mmCIF file of the N, C-alpha and C atoms, coordinates in Angstrom:
data_MODEL
# 
_entry.id   MODEL 
# 
loop_
_atom_site.group_PDB 
_atom_site.id 
_atom_site.type_symbol 
_atom_site.label_atom_id 
_atom_site.label_alt_id 
_atom_site.label_comp_id 
_atom_site.label_asym_id 
_atom_site.label_entity_id 
_atom_site.label_seq_id 
_atom_site.pdbx_PDB_ins_code 
_atom_site.Cartn_x 
_atom_site.Cartn_y 
_atom_site.Cartn_z 
_atom_site.occupancy 
_atom_site.B_iso_or_equiv 
_atom_site.pdbx_formal_charge 
_atom_site.auth_seq_id 
_atom_site.auth_comp_id 
_atom_site.auth_asym_id 
_atom_site.auth_atom_id 
_atom_site.pdbx_PDB_model_num 
ATOM 1   N N  . MET A 1 1  ? 0.560   -1.679  -0.185  1.00 0.00 ? 1  MET A N  1 
ATOM 2   C CA . MET A 1 1  ? 0.135   -0.180  -0.048  1.00 0.00 ? 1  MET A CA 1 
ATOM 3   C C  . MET A 1 1  ? 0.716   1.272   -0.313  1.00 0.00 ? 1  MET A C  1 
ATOM 4   N N  . ASN A 1 2  ? 2.046   0.962   0.633   1.00 0.00 ? 2  ASN A N  1 
ATOM 5   C CA . ASN A 1 2  ? 3.043   2.402   0.854   1.00 0.00 ? 2  ASN A CA 1 
ATOM 6   C C  . ASN A 1 2  ? 3.718   2.495   -0.360  1.00 0.00 ? 2  ASN A C  1 
ATOM 7   N N  . SER A 1 3  ? 3.710   2.170   -1.563  1.00 0.00 ? 3  SER A N  1 
ATOM 8   C CA . SER A 1 3  ? 3.840   2.194   -2.637  1.00 0.00 ? 3  SER A CA 1 
ATOM 9   C C  . SER A 1 3  ? 3.817   2.760   -3.553  1.00 0.00 ? 3  SER A C  1 
ATOM 10  N N  . THR A 1 4  ? 2.006   2.776   -3.481  1.00 0.00 ? 4  THR A N  1 
ATOM 11  C CA . THR A 1 4  ? 1.167   2.944   -4.637  1.00 0.00 ? 4  THR A CA 1 
ATOM 12  C C  . THR A 1 4  ? 0.833   4.788   -4.675  1.00 0.00 ? 4  THR A C  1 
ATOM 13  N N  . LYS A 1 5  ? 0.628   5.162   -5.451  1.00 0.00 ? 5  LYS A N  1 
ATOM 14  C CA . LYS A 1 5  ? 0.532   6.712   -6.335  1.00 0.00 ? 5  LYS A CA 1 
ATOM 15  C C  . LYS A 1 5  ? -0.809  7.312   -5.190  1.00 0.00 ? 5  LYS A C  1 
ATOM 16  N N  . SER A 1 6  ? -1.922  6.345   -5.558  1.00 0.00 ? 6  SER A N  1 
ATOM 17  C CA . SER A 1 6  ? -3.232  6.499   -5.164  1.00 0.00 ? 6  SER A CA 1 
ATOM 18  C C  . SER A 1 6  ? -3.376  6.325   -3.523  1.00 0.00 ? 6  SER A C  1 
ATOM 19  N N  . LYS A 1 7  ? -4.670  7.070   -3.382  1.00 0.00 ? 7  LYS A N  1 
ATOM 20  C CA . LYS A 1 7  ? -5.172  7.464   -1.613  1.00 0.00 ? 7  LYS A CA 1 
ATOM 21  C C  . LYS A 1 7  ? -5.684  5.952   -1.122  1.00 0.00 ? 7  LYS A C  1 
ATOM 22  N N  . ARG A 1 8  ? -6.069  5.702   -2.572  1.00 0.00 ? 8  ARG A N  1 
ATOM 23  C CA . ARG A 1 8  ? -7.262  4.327   -2.338  1.00 0.00 ? 8  ARG A CA 1 
ATOM 24  C C  . ARG A 1 8  ? -7.093  3.253   -3.703  1.00 0.00 ? 8  ARG A C  1 
ATOM 25  N N  . ILE A 1 9  ? -6.903  1.953   -3.019  1.00 0.00 ? 9  ILE A N  1 
ATOM 26  C CA . ILE A 1 9  ? -7.104  0.719   -4.130  1.00 0.00 ? 9  ILE A CA 1 
ATOM 27  C C  . ILE A 1 9  ? -8.469  0.393   -4.278  1.00 0.00 ? 9  ILE A C  1 
ATOM 28  N N  . SER A 1 10 ? -9.091  -0.410  -4.826  1.00 0.00 ? 10 SER A N  1 
ATOM 29  C CA . SER A 1 10 ? -10.139 -0.908  -4.886  1.00 0.00 ? 10 SER A CA 1 
ATOM 30  C C  . SER A 1 10 ? -9.727  -1.985  -6.371  1.00 0.00 ? 10 SER A C  1 
ATOM 31  N N  . ILE A 1 11 ? -10.859 -3.023  -5.583  1.00 0.00 ? 11 ILE A N  1 
ATOM 32  C CA . ILE A 1 11 ? -10.156 -4.631  -6.394  1.00 0.00 ? 11 ILE A CA 1 
ATOM 33  C C  . ILE A 1 11 ? -11.601 -5.293  -5.881  1.00 0.00 ? 11 ILE A C  1 
ATOM 34  N N  . LYS A 1 12 ? -11.933 -6.105  -7.309  1.00 0.00 ? 12 LYS A N  1 
ATOM 35  C CA . LYS A 1 12 ? -13.087 -7.070  -6.727  1.00 0.00 ? 12 LYS A CA 1 
ATOM 36  C C  . LYS A 1 12 ? -12.911 -8.111  -6.040  1.00 0.00 ? 12 LYS A C  1 
ATOM 37  N N  . LEU A 1 13 ? -13.901 -7.993  -5.178  1.00 0.00 ? 13 LEU A N  1 
ATOM 38  C CA . LEU A 1 13 ? -13.618 -9.452  -3.944  1.00 0.00 ? 13 LEU A CA 1 
ATOM 39  C C  . LEU A 1 13 ? -13.497 -10.629 -4.847  1.00 0.00 ? 13 LEU A C  1 
ATOM 40  N N  . ARG A 1 14 ? -14.135 -10.637 -5.564  1.00 0.00 ? 14 ARG A N  1 
ATOM 41  C CA . ARG A 1 14 ? -13.509 -12.294 -6.094  1.00 0.00 ? 14 ARG A CA 1 
ATOM 42  C C  . ARG A 1 14 ? -12.215 -12.306 -6.761  1.00 0.00 ? 14 ARG A C  1 
ATOM 43  N N  . THR A 1 15 ? -11.611 -11.537 -7.381  1.00 0.00 ? 15 THR A N  1 
ATOM 44  C CA . THR A 1 15 ? -10.487 -11.137 -7.930  1.00 0.00 ? 15 THR A CA 1 
ATOM 45  C C  . THR A 1 15 ? -9.376  -11.443 -6.654  1.00 0.00 ? 15 THR A C  1 
ATOM 46  N N  . LEU A 1 16 ? -10.062 -10.494 -5.494  1.00 0.00 ? 16 LEU A N  1 
ATOM 47  C CA . LEU A 1 16 ? -8.897  -10.892 -4.209  1.00 0.00 ? 16 LEU A CA 1 
ATOM 48  C C  . LEU A 1 16 ? -9.374  -12.161 -4.093  1.00 0.00 ? 16 LEU A C  1 
ATOM 49  N N  . LEU A 1 17 ? -10.094 -12.895 -3.875  1.00 0.00 ? 17 LEU A N  1 
ATOM 50  C CA . LEU A 1 17 ? -9.789  -13.890 -3.847  1.00 0.00 ? 17 LEU A CA 1 
ATOM 51  C C  . LEU A 1 17 ? -8.944  -14.839 -4.451  1.00 0.00 ? 17 LEU A C  1 
ATOM 52  N N  . ARG A 1 18 ? -9.489  -14.918 -5.792  1.00 0.00 ? 18 ARG A N  1 
ATOM 53  C CA . ARG A 1 18 ? -8.631  -15.718 -6.637  1.00 0.00 ? 18 ARG A CA 1 
ATOM 54  C C  . ARG A 1 18 ? -7.190  -15.731 -6.484  1.00 0.00 ? 18 ARG A C  1 
ATOM 55  N N  . TYR A 1 19 ? -6.373  -14.198 -6.198  1.00 0.00 ? 19 TYR A N  1 
ATOM 56  C CA . TYR A 1 19 ? -5.733  -13.632 -6.310  1.00 0.00 ? 19 TYR A CA 1 
ATOM 57  C C  . TYR A 1 19 ? -4.796  -14.520 -4.865  1.00 0.00 ? 19 TYR A C  1 
ATOM 58  N N  . THR A 1 20 ? -5.224  -14.348 -3.633  1.00 0.00 ? 20 THR A N  1 
ATOM 59  C CA . THR A 1 20 ? -4.791  -14.897 -2.573  1.00 0.00 ? 20 THR A CA 1 
ATOM 60  C C  . THR A 1 20 ? -5.339  -16.169 -2.709  1.00 0.00 ? 20 THR A C  1 
ATOM 61  N N  . TYR A 1 21 ? -5.638  -16.680 -3.393  1.00 0.00 ? 21 TYR A N  1 
ATOM 62  C CA . TYR A 1 21 ? -5.854  -18.504 -3.668  1.00 0.00 ? 21 TYR A CA 1 
ATOM 63  C C  . TYR A 1 21 ? -5.037  -18.712 -4.293  1.00 0.00 ? 21 TYR A C  1 
ATOM 64  N N  . VAL A 1 22 ? -3.980  -18.300 -5.330  1.00 0.00 ? 22 VAL A N  1 
ATOM 65  C CA . VAL A 1 22 ? -3.176  -18.962 -6.113  1.00 0.00 ? 22 VAL A CA 1 
ATOM 66  C C  . VAL A 1 22 ? -2.069  -18.320 -5.585  1.00 0.00 ? 22 VAL A C  1 
ATOM 67  N N  . SER A 1 23 ? -1.944  -17.375 -4.752  1.00 0.00 ? 23 SER A N  1 
ATOM 68  C CA . SER A 1 23 ? -0.662  -16.845 -3.869  1.00 0.00 ? 23 SER A CA 1 
ATOM 69  C C  . SER A 1 23 ? -0.326  -17.685 -3.210  1.00 0.00 ? 23 SER A C  1 
ATOM 70  N N  . TYR A 1 24 ? -1.310  -18.760 -2.030  1.00 0.00 ? 24 TYR A N  1 
ATOM 71  C CA . TYR A 1 24 ? -1.582  -19.249 -0.779  1.00 0.00 ? 24 TYR A CA 1 
ATOM 72  C C  . TYR A 1 24 ? -1.009  -20.913 -1.240  1.00 0.00 ? 24 TYR A C  1 
ATOM 73  N N  . VAL A 1 25 ? -1.479  -21.359 -2.832  1.00 0.00 ? 25 VAL A N  1 
ATOM 74  C CA . VAL A 1 25 ? -1.337  -22.566 -3.566  1.00 0.00 ? 25 VAL A CA 1 
ATOM 75  C C  . VAL A 1 25 ? 0.328   -22.963 -3.892  1.00 0.00 ? 25 VAL A C  1 
ATOM 76  N N  . LYS A 1 26 ? 0.367   -21.836 -4.781  1.00 0.00 ? 26 LYS A N  1 
ATOM 77  C CA . LYS A 1 26 ? 1.942   -21.632 -5.561  1.00 0.00 ? 26 LYS A CA 1 
ATOM 78  C C  . LYS A 1 26 ? 3.122   -21.009 -4.298  1.00 0.00 ? 26 LYS A C  1 
ATOM 79  N N  . LYS A 1 27 ? 2.847   -20.497 -2.926  1.00 0.00 ? 27 LYS A N  1 
ATOM 80  C CA . LYS A 1 27 ? 3.253   -19.807 -2.435  1.00 0.00 ? 27 LYS A CA 1 
ATOM 81  C C  . LYS A 1 27 ? 4.733   -19.057 -3.292  1.00 0.00 ? 27 LYS A C  1 
ATOM 82  N N  . THR A 1 28 ? 3.529   -17.885 -3.384  1.00 0.00 ? 28 THR A N  1 
ATOM 83  C CA . THR A 1 28 ? 4.653   -17.162 -3.799  1.00 0.00 ? 28 THR A CA 1 
ATOM 84  C C  . THR A 1 28 ? 3.877   -15.572 -4.091  1.00 0.00 ? 28 THR A C  1 
ATOM 85  N N  . THR A 1 29 ? 4.285   -14.327 -3.861  1.00 0.00 ? 29 THR A N  1 
ATOM 86  C CA . THR A 1 29 ? 4.372   -13.042 -3.373  1.00 0.00 ? 29 THR A CA 1 
ATOM 87  C C  . THR A 1 29 ? 4.405   -12.373 -4.621  1.00 0.00 ? 29 THR A C  1 
ATOM 88  N N  . ASP A 1 30 ? 4.843   -13.039 -5.594  1.00 0.00 ? 30 ASP A N  1 
ATOM 89  C CA . ASP A 1 30 ? 5.393   -11.730 -6.844  1.00 0.00 ? 30 ASP A CA 1 
ATOM 90  C C  . ASP A 1 30 ? 4.174   -11.884 -7.357  1.00 0.00 ? 30 ASP A C  1 
ATOM 91  N N  . ILE A 1 31 ? 3.625   -10.451 -7.996  1.00 0.00 ? 31 ILE A N  1 
ATOM 92  C CA . ILE A 1 31 ? 2.409   -10.303 -8.337  1.00 0.00 ? 31 ILE A CA 1 
ATOM 93  C C  . ILE A 1 31 ? 2.048   -10.544 -9.780  1.00 0.00 ? 31 ILE A C  1 
ATOM 94  N N  . SER A 1 32 ? 3.458   -10.178 -10.700 1.00 0.00 ? 32 SER A N  1 
ATOM 95  C CA . SER A 1 32 ? 3.278   -10.946 -11.930 1.00 0.00 ? 32 SER A CA 1 
ATOM 96  C C  . SER A 1 32 ? 2.880   -12.477 -12.251 1.00 0.00 ? 32 SER A C  1 
ATOM 97  N N  . VAL A 1 33 ? 3.438   -12.993 -11.350 1.00 0.00 ? 33 VAL A N  1 
ATOM 98  C CA . VAL A 1 33 ? 3.574   -15.127 -11.178 1.00 0.00 ? 33 VAL A CA 1 
ATOM 99  C C  . VAL A 1 33 ? 2.213   -14.687 -10.674 1.00 0.00 ? 33 VAL A C  1 
ATOM 100 N N  . ILE A 1 34 ? 1.187   -14.330 -9.998  1.00 0.00 ? 34 ILE A N  1 
ATOM 101 C CA . ILE A 1 34 ? 0.159   -14.776 -9.413  1.00 0.00 ? 34 ILE A CA 1 
ATOM 102 C C  . ILE A 1 34 ? -0.701  -14.031 -10.925 1.00 0.00 ? 34 ILE A C  1 
ATOM 103 N N  . ARG A 1 35 ? -0.656  -12.954 -11.000 1.00 0.00 ? 35 ARG A N  1 
ATOM 104 C CA . ARG A 1 35 ? -1.463  -12.643 -12.425 1.00 0.00 ? 35 ARG A CA 1 
ATOM 105 C C  . ARG A 1 35 ? -1.261  -13.291 -13.466 1.00 0.00 ? 35 ARG A C  1 
ATOM 106 N N  . GLY A 1 36 ? 0.143   -14.367 -13.748 1.00 0.00 ? 36 GLY A N  1 
ATOM 107 C CA . GLY A 1 36 ? -0.356  -15.085 -15.036 1.00 0.00 ? 36 GLY A CA 1 
ATOM 108 C C  . GLY A 1 36 ? -0.721  -16.633 -14.680 1.00 0.00 ? 36 GLY A C  1 
ATOM 109 N N  . LEU A 1 37 ? -0.926  -16.844 -13.284 1.00 0.00 ? 37 LEU A N  1 
ATOM 110 C CA . LEU A 1 37 ? -1.200  -18.116 -12.585 1.00 0.00 ? 37 LEU A CA 1 
ATOM 111 C C  . LEU A 1 37 ? -2.923  -18.224 -12.866 1.00 0.00 ? 37 LEU A C  1 
ATOM 112 N N  . VAL A 1 38 ? -3.560  -17.061 -12.205 1.00 0.00 ? 38 VAL A N  1 
ATOM 113 C CA . VAL A 1 38 ? -4.625  -17.014 -12.438 1.00 0.00 ? 38 VAL A CA 1 
ATOM 114 C C  . VAL A 1 38 ? -5.683  -17.338 -13.182 1.00 0.00 ? 38 VAL A C  1 
ATOM 115 N N  . PRO A 1 39 ? -5.753  -17.240 -14.676 1.00 0.00 ? 39 PRO A N  1 
ATOM 116 C CA . PRO A 1 39 ? -6.705  -18.149 -15.329 1.00 0.00 ? 39 PRO A CA 1 
ATOM 117 C C  . PRO A 1 39 ? -6.465  -19.810 -15.229 1.00 0.00 ? 39 PRO A C  1 
ATOM 118 N N  . ARG A 1 40 ? -5.420  -20.241 -14.858 1.00 0.00 ? 40 ARG A N  1 
ATOM 119 C CA . ARG A 1 40 ? -5.171  -21.716 -14.910 1.00 0.00 ? 40 ARG A CA 1 
ATOM 120 C C  . ARG A 1 40 ? -5.498  -22.300 -13.664 1.00 0.00 ? 40 ARG A C  1 
ATOM 121 N N  . VAL A 1 41 ? -5.119  -21.531 -12.749 1.00 0.00 ? 41 VAL A N  1 
ATOM 122 C CA . VAL A 1 41 ? -5.556  -21.716 -11.353 1.00 0.00 ? 41 VAL A CA 1 
ATOM 123 C C  . VAL A 1 41 ? -7.138  -21.584 -10.587 1.00 0.00 ? 41 VAL A C  1 
ATOM 124 N N  . ARG A 1 42 ? -7.984  -22.517 -10.531 1.00 0.00 ? 42 ARG A N  1 
ATOM 125 C CA . ARG A 1 42 ? -9.234  -22.587 -9.920  1.00 0.00 ? 42 ARG A CA 1 
ATOM 126 C C  . ARG A 1 42 ? -9.449  -22.834 -8.476  1.00 0.00 ? 42 ARG A C  1 
ATOM 127 N N  . PRO A 1 43 ? -10.011 -21.940 -7.615  1.00 0.00 ? 43 PRO A N  1 
ATOM 128 C CA . PRO A 1 43 ? -10.169 -21.938 -5.922  1.00 0.00 ? 43 PRO A CA 1 
ATOM 129 C C  . PRO A 1 43 ? -11.591 -23.105 -6.117  1.00 0.00 ? 43 PRO A C  1 
ATOM 130 N N  . PRO A 1 44 ? -11.725 -24.026 -4.901  1.00 0.00 ? 44 PRO A N  1 
ATOM 131 C CA . PRO A 1 44 ? -12.344 -25.171 -5.261  1.00 0.00 ? 44 PRO A CA 1 
ATOM 132 C C  . PRO A 1 44 ? -13.801 -24.288 -4.674  1.00 0.00 ? 44 PRO A C  1 
ATOM 133 N N  . ALA A 1 45 ? -14.907 -25.039 -4.878  1.00 0.00 ? 45 ALA A N  1 
ATOM 134 C CA . ALA A 1 45 ? -16.292 -24.658 -4.887  1.00 0.00 ? 45 ALA A CA 1 
ATOM 135 C C  . ALA A 1 45 ? -16.476 -23.992 -3.464  1.00 0.00 ? 45 ALA A C  1 
ATOM 136 N N  . TRP A 1 46 ? -15.747 -24.643 -2.424  1.00 0.00 ? 46 TRP A N  1 
ATOM 137 C CA . TRP A 1 46 ? -16.261 -24.225 -1.135  1.00 0.00 ? 46 TRP A CA 1 
ATOM 138 C C  . TRP A 1 46 ? -16.208 -23.230 -0.623  1.00 0.00 ? 46 TRP A C  1 
ATOM 139 N N  . LEU A 1 47 ? -14.991 -22.462 -1.626  1.00 0.00 ? 47 LEU A N  1 
ATOM 140 C CA . LEU A 1 47 ? -14.292 -21.124 -1.267  1.00 0.00 ? 47 LEU A CA 1 
ATOM 141 C C  . LEU A 1 47 ? -15.104 -20.143 -1.932  1.00 0.00 ? 47 LEU A C  1 
ATOM 142 N N  . THR A 1 48 ? -15.640 -20.300 -3.003  1.00 0.00 ? 48 THR A N  1 
ATOM 143 C CA . THR A 1 48 ? -16.269 -19.391 -3.519  1.00 0.00 ? 48 THR A CA 1 
ATOM 144 C C  . THR A 1 48 ? -17.693 -19.725 -3.533  1.00 0.00 ? 48 THR A C  1 
ATOM 145 N N  . ASN A 1 49 ? -18.305 -19.330 -2.393  1.00 0.00 ? 49 ASN A N  1 
ATOM 146 C CA . ASN A 1 49 ? -19.749 -19.309 -2.393  1.00 0.00 ? 49 ASN A CA 1 
ATOM 147 C C  . ASN A 1 49 ? -20.134 -18.200 -1.030  1.00 0.00 ? 49 ASN A C  1 
ATOM 148 N N  . GLN A 1 50 ? -21.022 -17.649 -1.559  1.00 0.00 ? 50 GLN A N  1 
ATOM 149 C CA . GLN A 1 50 ? -21.776 -16.385 -0.622  1.00 0.00 ? 50 GLN A CA 1 
ATOM 150 C C  . GLN A 1 50 ? -21.255 -16.247 0.705   1.00 0.00 ? 50 GLN A C  1 
ATOM 151 N N  . TYR A 1 51 ? -21.560 -17.329 1.551   1.00 0.00 ? 51 TYR A N  1 
ATOM 152 C CA . TYR A 1 51 ? -21.338 -17.357 2.620   1.00 0.00 ? 51 TYR A CA 1 
ATOM 153 C C  . TYR A 1 51 ? -19.968 -17.068 3.505   1.00 0.00 ? 51 TYR A C  1 
ATOM 154 N N  . TYR A 1 52 ? -19.393 -17.600 2.373   1.00 0.00 ? 52 TYR A N  1 
ATOM 155 C CA . TYR A 1 52 ? -17.492 -17.350 2.163   1.00 0.00 ? 52 TYR A CA 1 
ATOM 156 C C  . TYR A 1 52 ? -17.151 -16.241 2.153   1.00 0.00 ? 52 TYR A C  1 
ATOM 157 N N  . TYR A 1 53 ? -17.787 -15.408 1.022   1.00 0.00 ? 53 TYR A N  1 
ATOM 158 C CA . TYR A 1 53 ? -17.176 -14.247 0.695   1.00 0.00 ? 53 TYR A CA 1 
ATOM 159 C C  . TYR A 1 53 ? -18.233 -13.066 1.592   1.00 0.00 ? 53 TYR A C  1 
ATOM 160 N N  . ARG A 1 54 ? -19.058 -13.366 2.530   1.00 0.00 ? 54 ARG A N  1 
ATOM 161 C CA . ARG A 1 54 ? -19.547 -12.528 3.277   1.00 0.00 ? 54 ARG A CA 1 
ATOM 162 C C  . ARG A 1 54 ? -18.349 -12.254 4.597   1.00 0.00 ? 54 ARG A C  1 
ATOM 163 N N  . GLU A 1 55 ? -17.656 -13.830 4.775   1.00 0.00 ? 55 GLU A N  1 
ATOM 164 C CA . GLU A 1 55 ? -17.014 -13.735 6.017   1.00 0.00 ? 55 GLU A CA 1 
ATOM 165 C C  . GLU A 1 55 ? -15.754 -13.254 5.531   1.00 0.00 ? 55 GLU A C  1 
ATOM 166 N N  . ILE A 1 56 ? -15.223 -13.164 4.511   1.00 0.00 ? 56 ILE A N  1 
ATOM 167 C CA . ILE A 1 56 ? -14.208 -12.042 3.861   1.00 0.00 ? 56 ILE A CA 1 
ATOM 168 C C  . ILE A 1 56 ? -14.226 -11.118 4.002   1.00 0.00 ? 56 ILE A C  1 
ATOM 169 N N  . GLU A 1 57 ? -15.477 -10.764 3.461   1.00 0.00 ? 57 GLU A N  1 
ATOM 170 C CA . GLU A 1 57 ? -16.072 -8.910  3.876   1.00 0.00 ? 57 GLU A CA 1 
ATOM 171 C C  . GLU A 1 57 ? -16.043 -8.415  5.151   1.00 0.00 ? 57 GLU A C  1 
ATOM 172 N N  . ARG A 1 58 ? -16.242 -9.456  6.433   1.00 0.00 ? 58 ARG A N  1 
ATOM 173 C CA . ARG A 1 58 ? -16.412 -9.005  7.729   1.00 0.00 ? 58 ARG A CA 1 
ATOM 174 C C  . ARG A 1 58 ? -14.859 -8.890  8.171   1.00 0.00 ? 58 ARG A C  1 
ATOM 175 N N  . VAL A 1 59 ? -14.285 -9.767  7.879   1.00 0.00 ? 59 VAL A N  1 
ATOM 176 C CA . VAL A 1 59 ? -12.215 -10.066 8.319   1.00 0.00 ? 59 VAL A CA 1 
ATOM 177 C C  . VAL A 1 59 ? -12.038 -8.750  7.772   1.00 0.00 ? 59 VAL A C  1 
ATOM 178 N N  . LEU A 1 60 ? -12.079 -8.362  6.014   1.00 0.00 ? 60 LEU A N  1 
ATOM 179 C CA . LEU A 1 60 ? -11.697 -7.100  5.692   1.00 0.00 ? 60 LEU A CA 1 
ATOM 180 C C  . LEU A 1 60 ? -12.024 -5.920  6.380   1.00 0.00 ? 60 LEU A C  1 
ATOM 181 N N  . ARG A 1 61 ? -13.069 -6.040  6.874   1.00 0.00 ? 61 ARG A N  1 
ATOM 182 C CA . ARG A 1 61 ? -13.619 -4.652  7.601   1.00 0.00 ? 61 ARG A CA 1 
ATOM 183 C C  . ARG A 1 61 ? -12.560 -4.828  8.972   1.00 0.00 ? 61 ARG A C  1 
ATOM 184 N N  . ASP A 1 62 ? -12.988 -5.803  9.568   1.00 0.00 ? 62 ASP A N  1 
ATOM 185 C CA . ASP A 1 62 ? -12.422 -5.741  11.151  1.00 0.00 ? 62 ASP A CA 1 
ATOM 186 C C  . ASP A 1 62 ? -10.950 -5.571  10.989  1.00 0.00 ? 62 ASP A C  1 
ATOM 187 N N  . LYS A 1 63 ? -10.487 -6.040  10.046  1.00 0.00 ? 63 LYS A N  1 
ATOM 188 C CA . LYS A 1 63 ? -8.568  -6.115  10.525  1.00 0.00 ? 63 LYS A CA 1 
ATOM 189 C C  . LYS A 1 63 ? -8.170  -5.233  9.653   1.00 0.00 ? 63 LYS A C  1 
ATOM 190 N N  . PHE A 1 64 ? -8.674  -4.615  8.420   1.00 0.00 ? 64 PHE A N  1 
ATOM 191 C CA . PHE A 1 64 ? -7.849  -3.645  7.471   1.00 0.00 ? 64 PHE A CA 1 
ATOM 192 C C  . PHE A 1 64 ? -8.982  -2.341  7.201   1.00 0.00 ? 64 PHE A C  1 
ATOM 193 N N  . ASP A 1 65 ? -9.939  -2.103  7.838   1.00 0.00 ? 65 ASP A N  1 
ATOM 194 C CA . ASP A 1 65 ? -10.446 -1.295  7.687   1.00 0.00 ? 65 ASP A CA 1 
ATOM 195 C C  . ASP A 1 65 ? -11.129 -0.731  6.515   1.00 0.00 ? 65 ASP A C  1 
ATOM 196 N N  . ALA A 1 66 ? -11.582 -2.014  5.950   1.00 0.00 ? 66 ALA A N  1 
ATOM 197 C CA . ALA A 1 66 ? -11.839 -1.749  4.325   1.00 0.00 ? 66 ALA A CA 1 
ATOM 198 C C  . ALA A 1 66 ? -13.379 -1.604  3.981   1.00 0.00 ? 66 ALA A C  1 
ATOM 199 N N  . LYS A 1 67 ? -13.806 -1.043  3.146   1.00 0.00 ? 67 LYS A N  1 
ATOM 200 C CA . LYS A 1 67 ? -15.105 -0.944  2.637   1.00 0.00 ? 67 LYS A CA 1 
ATOM 201 C C  . LYS A 1 67 ? -15.613 -1.657  2.046   1.00 0.00 ? 67 LYS A C  1 
ATOM 202 N N  . ILE A 1 68 ? -16.790 -2.046  1.476   1.00 0.00 ? 68 ILE A N  1 
ATOM 203 C CA . ILE A 1 68 ? -16.994 -2.831  0.522   1.00 0.00 ? 68 ILE A CA 1 
ATOM 204 C C  . ILE A 1 68 ? -17.954 -1.874  -0.131  1.00 0.00 ? 68 ILE A C  1 
ATOM 205 N N  . GLU A 1 69 ? -17.971 -2.120  -1.333  1.00 0.00 ? 69 GLU A N  1 
ATOM 206 C CA . GLU A 1 69 ? -18.828 -1.150  -1.799  1.00 0.00 ? 69 GLU A CA 1 
ATOM 207 C C  . GLU A 1 69 ? -19.485 -2.462  -3.665  1.00 0.00 ? 69 GLU A C  1 
ATOM 208 N N  . THR A 1 70 ? -20.949 -1.688  -3.799  1.00 0.00 ? 70 THR A N  1 
ATOM 209 C CA . THR A 1 70 ? -21.108 -2.635  -5.266  1.00 0.00 ? 70 THR A CA 1 
ATOM 210 C C  . THR A 1 70 ? -21.498 -1.717  -6.229  1.00 0.00 ? 70 THR A C  1 
ATOM 211 N N  . ARG A 1 71 ? -20.734 -1.841  -7.395  1.00 0.00 ? 71 ARG A N  1 
ATOM 212 C CA . ARG A 1 71 ? -20.700 -1.289  -8.286  1.00 0.00 ? 71 ARG A CA 1 
ATOM 213 C C  . ARG A 1 71 ? -20.950 -1.870  -9.542  1.00 0.00 ? 71 ARG A C  1 
ATOM 214 N N  . ARG A 1 72 ? -22.348 -2.096  -10.263 1.00 0.00 ? 72 ARG A N  1 
ATOM 215 C CA . ARG A 1 72 ? -22.388 -2.526  -11.379 1.00 0.00 ? 72 ARG A CA 1 
ATOM 216 C C  . ARG A 1 72 ? -22.709 -4.387  -10.462 1.00 0.00 ? 72 ARG A C  1 
ATOM 217 N N  . GLN A 1 73 ? -23.374 -4.412  -9.732  1.00 0.00 ? 73 GLN A N  1 
ATOM 218 C CA . GLN A 1 73 ? -23.475 -5.453  -8.845  1.00 0.00 ? 73 GLN A CA 1 
ATOM 219 C C  . GLN A 1 73 ? -22.620 -6.456  -8.813  1.00 0.00 ? 73 GLN A C  1 
ATOM 220 N N  . LEU A 1 74 ? -21.177 -6.030  -8.811  1.00 0.00 ? 74 LEU A N  1 
ATOM 221 C CA . LEU A 1 74 ? -19.827 -6.563  -8.250  1.00 0.00 ? 74 LEU A CA 1 
ATOM 222 C C  . LEU A 1 74 ? -19.853 -6.183  -6.686  1.00 0.00 ? 74 LEU A C  1 
ATOM 223 N N  . ARG A 1 75 ? -19.185 -6.978  -6.145  1.00 0.00 ? 75 ARG A N  1 
ATOM 224 C CA . ARG A 1 75 ? -18.791 -6.169  -5.014  1.00 0.00 ? 75 ARG A CA 1 
ATOM 225 C C  . ARG A 1 75 ? -17.161 -5.704  -5.111  1.00 0.00 ? 75 ARG A C  1 
ATOM 226 N N  . TYR A 1 76 ? -16.821 -5.116  -4.046  1.00 0.00 ? 76 TYR A N  1 
ATOM 227 C CA . TYR A 1 76 ? -15.506 -4.312  -4.549  1.00 0.00 ? 76 TYR A CA 1 
ATOM 228 C C  . TYR A 1 76 ? -15.057 -3.813  -3.560  1.00 0.00 ? 76 TYR A C  1 
ATOM 229 N N  . VAL A 1 77 ? -13.951 -4.249  -2.747  1.00 0.00 ? 77 VAL A N  1 
ATOM 230 C CA . VAL A 1 77 ? -13.235 -4.042  -1.667  1.00 0.00 ? 77 VAL A CA 1 
ATOM 231 C C  . VAL A 1 77 ? -12.199 -2.878  -1.806  1.00 0.00 ? 77 VAL A C  1 
ATOM 232 N N  . VAL A 1 78 ? -12.578 -1.270  -1.019  1.00 0.00 ? 78 VAL A N  1 
ATOM 233 C CA . VAL A 1 78 ? -11.931 -0.245  -1.150  1.00 0.00 ? 78 VAL A CA 1 
ATOM 234 C C  . VAL A 1 78 ? -11.088 -0.253  -0.153  1.00 0.00 ? 78 VAL A C  1 
ATOM 235 N N  . LEU A 1 79 ? -9.842  -0.264  -0.179  1.00 0.00 ? 79 LEU A N  1 
ATOM 236 C CA . LEU A 1 79 ? -8.638  -0.203  0.748   1.00 0.00 ? 79 LEU A CA 1 
ATOM 237 C C  . LEU A 1 79 ? -7.941  1.441   0.759   1.00 0.00 ? 79 LEU A C  1 
ATOM 238 N N  . HIS A 1 80 ? -8.149  1.891   2.082   1.00 0.00 ? 80 HIS A N  1 
ATOM 239 C CA . HIS A 1 80 ? -7.716  3.269   2.103   1.00 0.00 ? 80 HIS A CA 1 
ATOM 240 C C  . HIS A 1 80 ? -6.180  3.437   2.366   1.00 0.00 ? 80 HIS A C  1 
ATOM 241 N N  . LYS A 1 81 ? -5.637  4.520   1.954   1.00 0.00 ? 81 LYS A N  1 
ATOM 242 C CA . LYS A 1 81 ? -3.858  4.626   2.247   1.00 0.00 ? 81 LYS A CA 1 
ATOM 243 C C  . LYS A 1 81 ? -4.309  5.017   3.526   1.00 0.00 ? 81 LYS A C  1 
ATOM 244 N N  . THR A 1 82 ? -3.426  4.933   4.616   1.00 0.00 ? 82 THR A N  1 
ATOM 245 C CA . THR A 1 82 ? -2.845  5.453   5.887   1.00 0.00 ? 82 THR A CA 1 
ATOM 246 C C  . THR A 1 82 ? -1.742  6.197   5.828   1.00 0.00 ? 82 THR A C  1 
ATOM 247 N N  . ARG A 1 83 ? -1.540  7.095   6.687   1.00 0.00 ? 83 ARG A N  1 
ATOM 248 C CA . ARG A 1 83 ? -0.295  7.539   6.743   1.00 0.00 ? 83 ARG A CA 1 
ATOM 249 C C  . ARG A 1 83 ? 0.703   7.397   7.650   1.00 0.00 ? 83 ARG A C  1 
# 
């Protein structure tokens, strides 16, 4: 977050889940590798249901002070840069 130029970052909740799953499975934090593997690696169905998404939203709100927005019927996670 500190290396970004913008004051806020927004990402689709679904994309965030897929990125974190690929990062966990392949044991990497290199964003270019993760972005390349996302189309090839699918998270299991038990991770991609609405109950799990709601739990992720709750944890993001509590731990990272994230805001959850709905845009064009998709859920976005908005993280604000702190000083």
